[in-house]
VOGU-3710 file (C-alpha; in Angstrom, 3 decimals, decimal comma):
1> mttplplare> 59,410/172,525/126,288  59,499/168,730/126,131  61,958/166,658/128,125  62,876/162,988/127,891  60,861/160,775/130,211  62,092/157,525/131,836  60,596/154,314/130,520  59,861/151,227/132,585  62,626/149,433/130,737  65,312/150,231/128,193
11> lqdlrtseit> 64,203/151,690/124,887  64,268/149,267/122,009  65,235/151,650/119,207  65,908/155,278/118,370  62,441/155,807/116,870  60,819/154,945/120,183  63,140/157,415/121,877  62,266/160,096/119,299  58,511/159,632/119,840  58,893/159,578/123,619
21> daldtaflsl> 60,941/162,777/123,557  58,126/164,445/121,619  55,661/163,784/124,453  55,001/166,929/126,443  55,360/166,543/130,209  52,440/168,931/130,748  50,218/166,729/128,577  51,279/163,575/130,408  50,560/165,300/133,716  47,122/166,194/132,392
31> lswdwevrva> 46,515/162,459/131,874  47,999/161,572/135,301  50,346/159,324/133,365  52,776/156,957/135,090  55,079/154,819/132,971  54,951/152,034/135,565  51,146/151,892/135,854  50,480/152,800/132,176  46,917/153,982/132,656  45,794/157,317/131,152
41> rypnshpvlg> 43,111/159,173/133,113  41,053/161,942/131,529  40,762/165,101/133,672  37,474/166,410/135,016  37,924/169,851/133,456  39,677/170,525/130,152  38,332/172,229/126,997  38,994/169,113/124,872  39,507/166,057/127,124  37,444/167,218/130,102
51> mpdceipecv> 34,793/164,888/131,573  32,994/166,597/134,491  31,187/164,557/137,142  27,558/163,693/136,551  25,216/166,046/138,421  23,047/163,178/139,670  23,869/162,571/143,353  25,816/159,350/144,038  26,537/158,839/140,321  30,283/158,485/139,812
61> kgtplgepic> 30,410/158,533/136,034  31,780/161,293/133,787  29,649/163,340/131,435  30,270/164,300/127,823  31,618/167,842/127,566  28,756/170,317/127,685  26,182/167,847/129,077  24,968/167,990/132,715  24,561/164,247/133,285  26,190/161,043/132,045
71> vgcmnrwrrs> 24,883/158,940/129,185  23,289/156,325/131,470  21,476/158,916/133,572  20,477/160,734/130,385  18,715/157,621/129,120  16,969/157,083/132,459  15,889/160,735/132,578  14,333/160,549/129,113  12,375/157,432/130,113  11,209/159,032/133,367
81> glfledftar> 9,219/161,870/131,776  10,387/164,267/134,538  11,944/167,686/134,229  15,726/167,533/134,527  15,689/169,491/137,815  13,225/167,039/139,390  15,141/164,024/138,093  18,419/165,419/139,464  16,872/166,138/142,874  15,594/162,541/143,115
91> grtgrlrsig> 19,171/161,235/143,032  20,628/158,002/141,720  18,188/155,084/141,626  18,796/151,407/141,042  21,920/149,364/141,712  25,070/151,403/142,356  27,999/150,563/140,151  31,595/150,938/141,204  34,197/152,907/139,287  37,449/151,062/139,675
101> qklceveqce> 38,275/148,653/142,464  37,732/149,367/146,173  39,440/147,677/149,120  37,827/145,707/151,861  36,484/147,798/154,762  38,370/145,747/157,332  41,069/148,056/158,625  44,384/147,629/156,760  43,061/144,763/154,656  44,766/144,897/151,222
111> rprrsvaarl> 42,328/142,704/149,331  39,596/144,125/147,063  35,879/143,896/147,720  33,672/141,561/145,763  31,335/144,502/144,993  30,276/147,920/146,284  27,346/146,401/148,182  29,417/143,599/149,746  31,912/145,999/151,333  34,201/143,071/152,195
121> cpahqyhwar> 36,760/140,962/150,396  35,662/137,382/149,632  37,587/135,949/152,616  36,137/138,380/155,156  32,739/138,034/153,494  32,963/134,292/154,127  33,896/134,835/157,808  31,066/137,300/158,340  28,543/134,876/156,814  29,661/132,179/159,312
131> ssdltmeafl> 29,766/134,535/162,331  26,950/135,360/164,739  27,162/139,093/164,039  23,923/140,368/162,597  25,269/143,635/161,223  28,318/144,603/159,215  29,268/147,225/161,804  29,322/144,627/164,574  31,541/142,361/162,504  33,951/145,204/161,664
141> srpnlhplpa> 34,257/146,115/165,376  35,530/142,664/166,402  38,904/142,966/168,174  40,201/139,684/166,745  39,511/140,663/163,126  42,790/140,537/161,231  43,593/142,246/157,887  44,745/140,087/155,008  47,708/140,793/152,703  47,260/141,350/148,985
151> igpchvascy> 47,348/138,244/146,844  48,888/139,968/143,811  47,858/141,576/140,536  45,591/140,075/137,918  47,514/138,059/135,328  45,676/139,685/132,393  48,269/141,913/130,725  45,963/144,917/130,348  44,537/144,757/133,893  45,942/146,597/136,909
161> rsrgregnly> 43,395/145,251/139,424  44,269/143,030/142,378  43,188/139,423/142,695  40,508/138,822/145,292  40,751/135,067/145,864  43,677/132,828/146,659  44,376/130,257/143,979  42,805/132,449/141,300  45,051/134,037/138,666  42,671/136,822/137,787
171> cdvhasrlgi> 40,642/139,612/139,295  36,969/138,827/139,865  35,877/140,525/136,617  38,332/138,691/134,373  37,746/135,411/136,159  34,045/135,858/135,462  34,741/136,714/131,788  36,867/133,619/131,296  34,204/131,430/132,851  31,502/132,894/130,604
181> erkrgtfdgd> 33,622/132,376/127,465  34,254/128,750/128,406  30,583/128,198/129,082  29,581/129,729/125,733  32,273/127,816/123,850  33,999/130,968/122,554  37,273/130,247/124,380  39,850/128,561/122,111  41,800/126,970/124,961  44,926/129,131/124,623
191> edtwrrttpa> 44,820/130,852/128,012  48,231/132,519/127,526  47,024/134,326/124,383  43,796/135,245/126,145  45,762/136,898/128,939  47,774/138,971/126,472  44,860/140,070/124,276  41,785/140,462/126,458  40,883/144,090/127,258  40,965/145,718/130,672
201> vavdreislr> 37,816/146,444/132,657  36,212/149,561/131,145  36,136/152,476/133,562  34,996/156,020/132,767  37,904/158,431/132,134  40,474/155,577/132,209  42,349/153,967/129,310  44,708/151,085/129,988  47,809/150,837/127,793  49,237/147,985/129,824
211> glpdrlvael> 50,518/144,970/127,965  51,477/147,010/124,876  55,043/147,469/123,565  56,851/150,672/124,531  56,883/151,912/120,960  53,145/151,395/120,553  52,379/153,089/123,892  54,442/156,129/122,908  52,734/156,302/119,503  49,243/156,164/120,977
221> lyslqvrtar> 50,036/158,869/123,529  51,651/161,075/120,889  48,682/160,757/118,526  46,336/161,728/121,387  48,601/164,674/122,178  48,493/165,905/118,570  44,706/165,600/118,364  44,309/167,462/121,651  46,655/170,238/120,489  44,478/170,587/117,378
231> evktrdhrfr> 41,468/170,862/119,722  39,920/167,673/118,328  37,882/165,776/120,909  38,795/162,137/121,462  36,190/160,400/123,617  37,587/158,032/126,209  35,566/155,060/124,957  36,903/155,527/121,404  40,521/155,726/122,497  39,954/152,738/124,799
241> ticdrvrllq> 38,529/150,732/121,895  41,545/151,530/119,709  43,943/150,382/122,447  41,991/147,144/122,900  41,903/146,430/119,144  45,635/146,972/118,576  46,318/144,796/121,660  44,288/142,078/119,964  46,546/142,334/116,877  49,715/142,026/119,013
251> ipslealdda> 51,628/144,451/116,777  54,841/146,279/117,778  53,878/149,646/116,265  51,058/151,594/114,644  53,261/151,945/111,588  53,060/148,157/111,195  49,296/148,390/110,616  47,686/148,456/107,198  44,129/148,914/105,953  43,527/145,153/105,964
261> dldrvglidd> 44,400/144,999/109,685  42,009/147,873/110,403  39,173/146,072/108,647  39,976/142,782/110,373  39,574/144,182/113,892  36,767/146,616/113,067  38,740/149,874/113,124  36,561/151,610/110,552  34,763/154,929/110,178  35,743/157,339/112,974
271> lgmiirgawt> 38,106/154,850/114,663  39,930/154,260/111,396  40,100/158,023/110,899  41,836/158,392/114,277  44,370/155,712/113,294  45,058/157,369/109,942  45,486/160,685/111,711  48,026/158,977/113,967  49,889/157,684/110,909  50,066/161,224/109,546
281> alrrlgttpe> 51,243/162,692/112,848  53,933/160,026/113,241  55,070/160,456/109,647  55,526/164,194/110,195  57,357/163,760/113,485  61,028/164,481/112,969  60,534/165,354/109,302  62,253/168,485/107,961  62,060/170,221/104,569  65,537/168,882/103,837
291> terlkdiwdl> 64,419/165,274/104,320  60,965/165,697/102,789  62,372/167,085/99,516  64,057/163,728/98,868  60,701/161,937/98,597  58,563/161,548/95,468  55,417/162,665/97,325  55,778/165,741/99,525  53,681/166,550/102,560  53,453/170,333/102,277
301> vvfghsgtln> 52,654/170,756/105,978  56,392/170,321/106,484  56,896/173,415/104,297  54,219/175,473/106,034  51,382/174,804/103,584  48,629/172,203/103,285  48,143/169,315/100,877  50,683/167,237/98,970  52,812/167,417/95,826  53,140/164,285/93,705
311> ftkihqkafr> 56,108/163,841/91,347  55,646/160,134/90,633  54,104/160,635/87,173  57,304/162,158/85,801  58,886/158,980/84,425  62,434/160,202/83,764  64,398/160,314/87,026  66,580/163,244/85,947  63,563/165,400/85,078  61,730/164,286/88,223
321> eavkvwayde> 64,646/165,363/90,432  64,999/168,642/88,521  61,314/169,446/88,983  61,720/168,766/92,713  64,512/171,350/92,828  62,248/173,816/90,992  59,381/173,163/93,429  61,688/173,528/96,447  62,857/176,868/95,060  59,295/177,997/94,227
331> lprrrgqhva> 57,547/177,093/97,509  58,868/179,997/99,647  57,351/182,483/97,174  53,877/180,980/97,344  51,151/181,888/99,829  47,447/181,313/100,329  45,272/178,238/100,688  45,745/176,764/97,215  49,521/176,457/96,946  49,367/172,678/96,510
341> sslqntirgm> 46,810/172,734/93,689  48,554/175,627/91,923  51,975/173,955/91,942  50,522/170,547/91,054  48,795/172,080/88,021  52,146/173,439/86,862  53,852/170,102/87,482  51,205/168,427/85,323  52,754/170,206/82,380  56,007/168,335/82,991
351> erlseslrlq> 53,985/165,138/83,363  52,661/165,716/79,831  56,180/166,317/78,544  57,431/163,196/80,331  54,641/161,139/78,790  55,464/162,496/75,324  59,145/161,563/75,693  58,273/158,106/76,992  55,968/157,351/74,073  57,930/158,944/71,220
361> redgghqprl> 61,563/158,144/72,004  63,253/154,758/71,944  65,177/155,548/75,129  62,013/156,897/76,801  63,696/160,257/77,357  66,022/158,918/80,053  69,147/160,359/78,380  68,866/164,180/78,545  72,002/164,678/76,377  70,226/163,142/73,366
371> lsrtdidnfc> 67,142/165,388/73,473  66,671/168,053/70,819  64,288/170,550/69,291  62,596/167,681/67,484  61,358/166,347/70,824  59,880/169,759/71,609  58,118/169,805/68,235  56,794/166,299/68,860  55,505/167,402/72,258  53,709/170,448/70,832
381> trmafltetg> 52,220/168,333/68,051  50,972/165,777/70,568  49,327/168,547/72,641  47,554/169,809/69,510  46,414/166,269/68,650  45,026/165,648/72,147  43,188/168,964/71,987  41,635/168,217/68,595  40,535/164,749/69,695  38,827/166,153/72,791
391> vfgayhrvhv> 41,111/164,622/75,439  41,371/168,077/76,977  40,415/171,610/76,027  42,243/174,458/74,331  42,763/176,286/77,621  44,487/173,228/79,094  46,789/173,024/76,105  47,887/176,636/76,550  48,388/176,120/80,276  50,477/172,951/79,791
401> iravrqilnr> 52,850/174,527/77,268  53,254/177,654/79,401  54,005/175,536/82,463  56,637/173,476/80,634  58,269/176,643/79,301  58,307/178,171/82,784  59,890/175,121/84,427  62,455/174,461/81,679  63,597/178,070/81,743  63,809/178,082/85,531
411> irvlgltahg> 65,755/174,812/85,524  68,424/176,476/83,378  68,490/179,562/85,627  69,008/177,311/88,663  72,057/175,817/86,930  70,727/172,277/86,738  72,040/171,812/83,191  75,623/172,655/84,163  78,439/170,099/84,254  77,910/167,530/86,987
421> eildglpasf> 74,343/168,614/87,723  71,095/166,656/87,389  70,493/167,528/83,722  74,115/167,734/82,684  74,338/168,113/78,909  70,694/169,006/78,218  70,877/170,807/74,818  69,903/174,462/74,646  67,573/173,597/71,759  65,404/171,593/74,152
431> alsvqdipde> 63,359/174,638/75,144  60,066/176,341/74,399  59,811/179,874/73,063  56,955/182,340/73,216  56,060/181,419/69,647  55,431/177,815/70,738  52,565/178,908/72,983  49,291/178,740/71,027  46,864/181,634/71,084  44,288/181,490/73,806
441> pedteagkdl> 40,794/180,656/72,565  38,482/183,626/72,302  36,444/184,069/75,459  32,803/184,098/74,428  31,315/183,712/77,877  28,939/186,413/79,042  30,274/186,284/82,584  29,500/184,120/85,547  27,002/186,437/87,218  23,643/184,951/88,160
451> pdevmrelcd> 20,353/186,309/86,762  18,051/188,191/89,121  15,492/185,362/88,998  18,124/182,921/90,251  19,375/185,260/92,972  15,849/185,862/94,198  15,127/182,122/94,365  18,352/181,450/96,256  17,672/184,186/98,792  14,131/182,912/99,330
461> nldllektsy> 15,513/179,460/100,247  18,249/180,423/102,705  16,227/178,860/105,524  16,610/175,476/103,806  20,386/175,999/103,684  20,460/176,543/107,441  18,409/173,394/108,057  20,584/171,173/105,859  23,923/172,498/107,201  24,273/174,917/110,108
471> reirvatell> 23,858/178,598/110,899  27,395/179,690/109,967  27,030/178,367/106,416  23,862/180,403/105,912  25,479/183,584/107,283  28,545/183,020/105,088  26,336/182,644/102,005  24,392/185,819/102,806  27,622/187,774/103,261  28,986/186,395/99,984
481> idtgrrpdei> 25,850/187,619/98,209  25,849/191,044/99,871  29,559/191,880/99,807  30,992/190,094/96,777  34,056/188,984/98,729  35,949/185,793/98,028  34,772/182,729/99,999  37,939/182,447/102,102  37,765/186,171/102,964  34,283/185,706/104,401
491> aklswdcltt> 35,133/182,425/106,141  38,033/184,026/108,033  36,268/187,183/109,183  37,120/188,127/112,755  34,401/188,753/115,340  35,051/192,506/115,340  34,885/192,882/111,547  32,194/195,602/111,643  33,131/199,254/112,125  32,095/202,728/110,952
501> dpddslilly> 33,724/205,626/109,150  33,746/209,135/110,664  30,542/209,863/108,721  28,887/206,843/110,441  28,782/204,774/107,247  29,083/201,042/107,902  32,353/199,323/106,990  33,330/195,654/106,742  36,936/194,887/107,764  38,480/191,874/106,019
511> dnhksyrlgr> 41,800/190,520/104,791  42,538/189,941/101,109  44,564/186,754/101,513  44,928/186,190/97,772  46,814/189,450/97,195  48,254/189,581/100,714  46,493/192,868/101,448  45,408/193,015/105,066  42,980/195,338/106,807  40,788/196,071/103,776
521> rlpiakataa> 37,622/198,187/104,161  34,344/197,747/102,271  31,190/199,907/102,566  28,147/197,742/103,289  24,414/198,216/103,655  22,529/198,367/106,961  20,806/195,057/106,237  24,193/193,385/105,816  25,437/194,947/109,048  22,352/193,567/110,813
531> iiteqqkrvr> 23,321/190,040/109,729  26,792/190,569/111,185  25,599/192,004/114,516  23,149/189,140/114,993  25,911/186,614/114,317  28,239/188,464/116,712  25,640/188,110/119,460  25,255/184,362/118,846  29,013/183,769/118,875  29,501/185,795/122,050
541> erfpdtstsm> 26,822/183,797/123,838  28,405/180,543/122,681  31,962/181,508/123,739  31,584/183,967/126,629  35,068/183,396/128,059  37,093/183,952/124,871  38,464/187,411/124,109  36,649/189,066/121,197  40,005/189,781/119,559  40,532/186,009/119,245
551> lkllpspvan> 37,000/185,055/118,207  35,911/184,331/114,664  32,643/185,620/113,250  31,958/182,207/111,711  33,483/179,688/114,135  33,918/176,076/113,110  31,417/173,685/114,743  34,088/170,999/115,249  37,453/170,923/117,058  36,851/174,473/118,243
561> pegkksigti> 36,097/174,664/121,996  37,137/178,316/122,291  35,794/179,737/119,013  39,222/180,641/117,638  38,950/178,561/114,456  36,924/179,676/111,470  34,826/177,443/109,245  36,550/175,806/106,320  35,218/175,697/102,797  31,466/176,015/102,307
571> gdqhrawvda> 31,498/174,492/98,837  30,177/171,029/99,735  27,273/172,290/101,864  26,438/174,956/99,290  26,408/172,423/96,457  24,159/170,030/98,406  21,741/172,902/99,096  21,624/174,069/95,470  21,112/170,528/94,180  18,227/170,021/96,635
581> lpdimitvvv> 16,354/173,082/95,323  13,636/172,628/92,685  14,392/173,763/89,137  14,902/177,523/88,894  13,116/178,809/85,793  14,467/181,827/83,911  13,333/183,705/80,823  15,289/182,701/77,721  14,841/183,865/74,118  14,954/180,940/71,674
591> eldgkhvtrl> 14,510/180,756/67,919  11,419/178,844/66,810  10,416/178,607/63,137  12,689/181,545/62,339  11,198/183,738/65,073  12,567/184,697/68,466  10,269/183,405/71,188  10,538/183,807/74,977  10,467/180,611/76,967  10,895/179,633/80,630
601> lpfdkskifp> 13,746/177,134/80,911  15,506/175,653/83,973  18,764/177,346/84,911  21,912/175,213/84,937  22,604/174,639/88,636  26,266/173,880/87,987  26,697/177,629/87,406  25,597/178,382/90,965  28,672/178,254/93,182  30,041/180,551/95,915
611> yayrhsyaqr> 32,403/182,508/93,644  29,525/183,324/91,258  28,188/185,733/93,895  31,322/187,830/93,403  30,632/188,071/89,674  27,006/188,993/90,391  28,128/191,709/92,817  30,385/193,238/90,163  27,757/192,998/87,428  25,043/194,663/89,506
621> hadagiapdv> 27,306/197,576/90,410  28,414/197,944/86,798  24,784/197,961/85,662  24,062/200,694/88,194  26,637/202,943/86,542  29,402/202,711/89,142  32,604/204,081/87,589  35,139/201,372/86,642  37,876/202,772/88,869  35,470/202,853/91,828
631> lkdlmdhrel> 34,343/199,293/91,080  38,005/198,240/90,936  38,432/199,462/94,509  35,200/197,766/95,594  36,406/194,474/94,143  39,840/195,047/95,726  41,702/194,461/92,464  45,095/195,878/91,571  44,382/196,133/87,836  41,319/197,601/86,131
641> sttqsyyrvn> 41,470/194,902/83,470  40,825/192,286/86,156  37,685/194,089/87,281  36,429/194,485/83,717  36,574/190,725/83,203  33,929/190,324/85,923  31,213/192,242/84,108  32,076/192,169/80,426  29,190/191,643/78,036  29,213/188,806/75,561
651> qerrreavdr> 29,935/190,197/72,076  27,378/187,889/70,504  24,740/188,967/72,991  25,672/192,616/72,509  25,441/192,269/68,745  21,999/190,704/69,003  20,885/193,521/71,306  22,159/196,166/68,888  20,254/194,474/66,094  17,018/194,669/68,059
661> vtalqfdrhg> 17,497/198,240/69,265  18,610/199,489/65,848  15,321/198,285/64,403  13,645/200,924/66,626  15,873/203,920/65,785  14,499/207,447/65,193  15,776/210,734/63,794  15,157/214,171/65,352  11,660/214,370/63,837  10,612/211,085/65,432
671> trvwrkaqgl> 10,646/209,302/62,093  11,558/205,608/62,218  14,774/204,856/60,334  16,304/201,528/59,281  13,098/199,608/59,772  13,802/197,830/56,470  17,565/198,264/56,501  18,426/194,827/57,818  21,236/194,506/55,290  23,011/197,540/56,747
681> ldsehvrrai> 23,171/196,206/60,283  26,758/195,004/59,910  27,887/198,542/59,157  25,926/199,740/62,175  28,132/197,636/64,471  31,240/199,218/62,966  29,745/202,706/63,124  28,956/202,283/66,800  32,640/201,654/67,387  34,249/204,431/65,277
691> gevataygic> 31,563/206,693/63,733  29,527/208,037/66,611  29,821/209,796/69,913  27,442/209,491/72,836  25,215/212,360/73,866  23,030/212,651/76,905  20,050/210,954/75,231  21,243/209,555/71,909  24,197/209,565/69,541  25,789/212,172/67,286
701> lephnvaagg> 27,062/211,361/63,768  28,570/214,744/62,886  32,196/213,934/61,859  33,910/216,910/63,511  32,095/216,395/66,790  32,874/212,658/66,653  36,552/213,389/66,069  36,547/215,811/69,024  34,994/213,239/71,349  31,750/215,179/71,672
711> qscplrfrcv> 33,430/218,494/72,550  32,891/220,322/69,248  29,120/220,772/69,048  28,182/224,295/67,802  24,553/223,791/68,926  25,649/223,248/72,539  23,926/219,875/72,879  20,529/220,961/71,481  20,478/217,620/69,686  16,773/217,525/68,797
721> gcdhfrtdvs> 17,380/220,331/66,360  20,261/218,646/64,540  20,094/216,281/61,542  23,130/214,381/62,858  21,220/213,245/65,942  19,851/209,711/66,332  18,186/208,007/69,243  16,589/204,651/69,892  14,438/202,874/72,410  17,386/202,297/74,773
731> ylpdleryld> 17,578/206,079/75,386  13,918/206,429/76,343  14,628/206,830/80,105  17,217/209,520/79,303  14,787/211,383/77,021  12,114/211,358/79,735  14,584/212,703/82,306  15,653/215,400/79,817  12,051/216,467/79,280  11,532/216,699/83,041
741> dllrsrerlm> 14,667/218,853/83,337  13,437/221,184/80,574  10,049/221,619/82,244  11,578/222,235/85,681  14,043/224,765/84,254  11,262/226,663/82,453  9,116/226,856/85,579  12,028/228,031/87,680  13,141/230,718/85,220  9,598/231,949/84,674
751> safeaddwar> 9,109/232,441/88,413  10,500/235,293/90,498  14,081/234,607/89,493  16,292/237,739/89,525  17,826/238,063/86,052  17,902/240,433/83,064  15,351/239,828/80,340  17,960/238,961/77,702  19,604/236,423/79,995  16,247/234,970/80,961
761> seavpseeei> 15,115/234,625/77,365  18,396/232,927/76,394  18,188/230,477/79,307  14,511/229,528/79,100  14,020/226,317/77,093  12,126/226,998/73,912  8,614/225,705/73,422  9,784/224,108/70,163  12,523/222,122/71,929  10,050/220,901/74,559
771> rrvrrlinrv> 7,554/220,018/71,856  10,214/218,141/69,830  11,387/216,086/72,820  7,807/215,282/73,868  6,919/214,215/70,310  10,034/212,062/70,108  9,151/210,308/73,374  5,566/209,712/72,266  6,741/208,340/68,933  9,098/205,853/70,583
781> kadlddlspe> 6,399/204,741/73,041  3,854/204,387/70,255  6,130/202,030/68,360  6,676/200,012/71,517  2,923/199,738/71,987  2,632/198,300/68,481  4,785/195,346/69,498  3,440/192,075/70,820  4,149/191,189/74,477  6,733/188,674/73,233
791> ersqieeava> 8,560/191,289/71,145  8,345/193,881/73,898  9,984/191,461/76,357  12,811/190,825/73,912  13,301/194,556/73,331  13,459/195,212/77,100  16,142/192,560/77,505  18,110/194,002/74,574  17,865/197,513/76,056  19,331/196,250/79,327
801> vvrrsrtvml> 22,313/194,728/77,491  22,951/197,846/75,380  22,729/200,198/78,352  25,087/197,966/80,323  27,833/198,247/77,700  27,211/201,875/76,674  30,082/204,331/76,610  29,506/207,298/78,899  29,689/210,706/77,212  32,306/212,810/78,973
811> gmpriaqpmp> 31,096/216,144/77,596  28,011/216,384/79,841  27,955/216,520/83,637  26,701/213,459/85,430  25,203/213,043/88,899  26,883/210,379/91,034  24,707/207,342/91,669  24,568/205,667/95,093  25,819/202,085/95,259  22,992/199,629/94,638
821> dvrpwrlp> 21,641/197,101/97,082  22,676/193,697/95,761  19,361/192,321/96,990  16,867/195,088/96,150  13,873/192,863/96,872  14,987/192,410/100,495  12,649/193,961/103,064  14,108/197,017/104,842
//
C-alpha cells in the first residue's frame, strides 16, 4: 500500500503528485530516504540493492553483491599474489580513505575534519600546530579548548557537506575541485552555473539527488523502484552517474529528455538503457486500458500481455478506429507469449486493404459510404498482382485476405456500421466471401525434421554451446532434442518437473501454454532424467534459500536473485551456436548425366532452429512404428491431423522411392518383375493407392481380398503360395523375421509338445513354405548384391521412405514397439 509523502515544498503539478504517490514507503525506507536531505543510501543487505561491507578489516567500502571484498581491495589482492584468506588477515594497507564527512574530535565542535588522518577541523588544526603540545591527546585534553560552531553547508547544490573554513563557500572537496579547474583552464567563469551543475562527492552506497527539481527526483526514485521490483540490479555508481548527468542538463523532467540529450551527456549503452526503461515505466504509470485504447500505438503490458500493437499504417481514420475496437474486443480472448505478433499479423491485412484504397480511389478511401464491391475486387486483384511479381508469397496472400474477411465481418457484428457509429453507411457489398479466398498452395515440403547426420553433429557440439552461452541454454537444447516439447514449455519448467508413475517409469511434468493445458505428463528416458537431476542439483546449490516449489529448472542468469524467473527465448544463442559450427555434410542424391549419384553436400543451417527438434522427435517416433493416436498424445495435440503434419512424407520423394523399390519387385517364385516396365510405373502409383492391400511381408492383388481390406484370404495368409502375392526389397526385414518365426514354430512343434498328430501336422510349417521363403530372401539379396555401392545406397534410402509411409495391415497381429531413444548414439 502506497501513501502520499510530504515534499520539501509545494508540488508543482498533478503529474509530480501522481509519481510521488506511486512511491512505496517501504522502498523509500529501504533507501533511508528523507525529502529534506534528498540522499538515497543503499542498504547493506538486500537481494537486489544490497552492498555488504568489505571483509578487509578497516575498509569501509561496500562490495558488489556476491563478492567478499570491494573493487579496490579486489584489485590490490590480485596484484599481491596472496591467497584471499591471507590477504584478508593482513588487513587494510595504505592510506585510509574516509566515507562521508567526519567531525572534529574536539568535544562538541561542529566543524568537519580536514581528513581522517588530521582528526581536527582546520581551525583547531591550526591551533594545535602553534601550541606546545606534542601529541594530539594532550591537545584534546586542554581545559581551555573551546568547540566551534558550524559555518554552514556547502553552496554546491548537490552537496550536503559542511564548510570547513570561514570565508569559503564550499566544502574542502568542492573548493579543491574549483581550484583545480581554474588552474587547468577548464572553468568557464560562471560560478553560479558551476554550483548548480557540479556533482556531489562520490560515496559508496550514497546517491545525491539534491539540486534537482521535485518532478525529476520523483521520477528517478520511481524508476529505481520499478527496476528493483523487477529484480534488476542497479549499481550505485551507475545511478549516481545518471543523476549527475541529468543535473548537468538542468532539465525539469526525464520526459523532457530525448536521444540527442542522452548522446550529448554520454548516457549511452547501459546508462541509456536505464533511462529508456524509466521512460517506459513513467509512460505506463497511471495508464489504463481505457486510456491506452485511444492511442495509435498500444503498449500491451497495460492489457496484461507483452509487446505493442501499431495501427498507424491504416491511413483511413474511420477504418483505423474500427480496427482498434476489433483489437480491444479480441485481446481478452488471446493468451500466450505471442499475442502481439499474432494480432499485428492480422492487422497487417487491414494495412494492405488501406493501402489499396489509398492508391486506387480518388478520395483515398476516407469516405466509407462510397465504397463498393468494386473496391474489394480491386483489392483482391492487387494482392494477386503483388504475389505474381514476387513482393510476397502465396501463403501471405491467403493470410491477408482471410484476415481482412475476419475483421470486416467482426466489425459488422460489433455494430460499427450502424447509424452514428464509426463506419456509418459502409455498404454491405464491401465484404469478402469464402470464394474470395484463394486456394492455399500445395505443401510440397518433406517436413522440418533434421537428418540423423545433422542431429549427431549437433549433439557432439553441445559443449561449444555451453561455452558460447551458459549452462541453462545447453540443458534447454538437450531437453528440446530429447522430449520434443515446444521451446517455451522447456524454458518454463519448474524445478520439481521430474516424477515417476506407479510402475516407476520416469515422467516429465510440463505446462502446454499454447493450448492452455496445464500439468501435462510425458514419458522420458533415463538419460534425459539424468540431465534434469543434474540441473536440479546445480540450481539448488545456487539458490539454497528459495523454496523448491518457487524455483525454476532453468533460471535466468540476470535479474533473478532468488531463482524464480525462467530463461527467456533461446533462439539468439542457439542461432549463434549453429552459425559457428563448421559445415554439416549430409548424403544427397543428385542427378548427373542422367544418372542418380550420391554426393556429400552441406546442410542448410537456416533449417536448424529450436522448433525443428519437435519435428525430428515426431518423425523418429513415426519411423519407429508408434501408432498415430499414441503419437498424438506424445505431441500433446488435440487433433490427429495436426500430428500427421509433423511427419508427413513428401509426395515427390515418396514417388521417387516407389520408383526405385518397384524396380526390385518379385513374385512368389522369386522372379524379378517390372525390371523393364518403366512405362508402367505411373499405374503402379495408382495401384498402390486403390488396388492392393498390405500383408505381413508384401502386398496382395487379389480383388476380393483387396475389397475386404485383407480379411478375405482363403489361404490364411500363406502368401508365398499365391499368384496374387508380390514383394519387394522394402519387405526384406519382414521376410527374414517371417522365416525366423517359421523355423522357431517348427522346432517347438516337433519337440515334446502335447498335441494330437493331426493337429500337429496341420500346425507345423511345411518344408515347401520354408523353402519358398528362404529362396525368395536369397533372390532379393542376390539382386541387391548385383548393385553398385552407389545404387545400393540409393535403394536403402528409398526403402526407408517407403517403410515410413507404409499402411499397416490390420488383419495380422502386431507386437507393440517400445518408444525409441531420440538420440540412439548416446552412451548409456
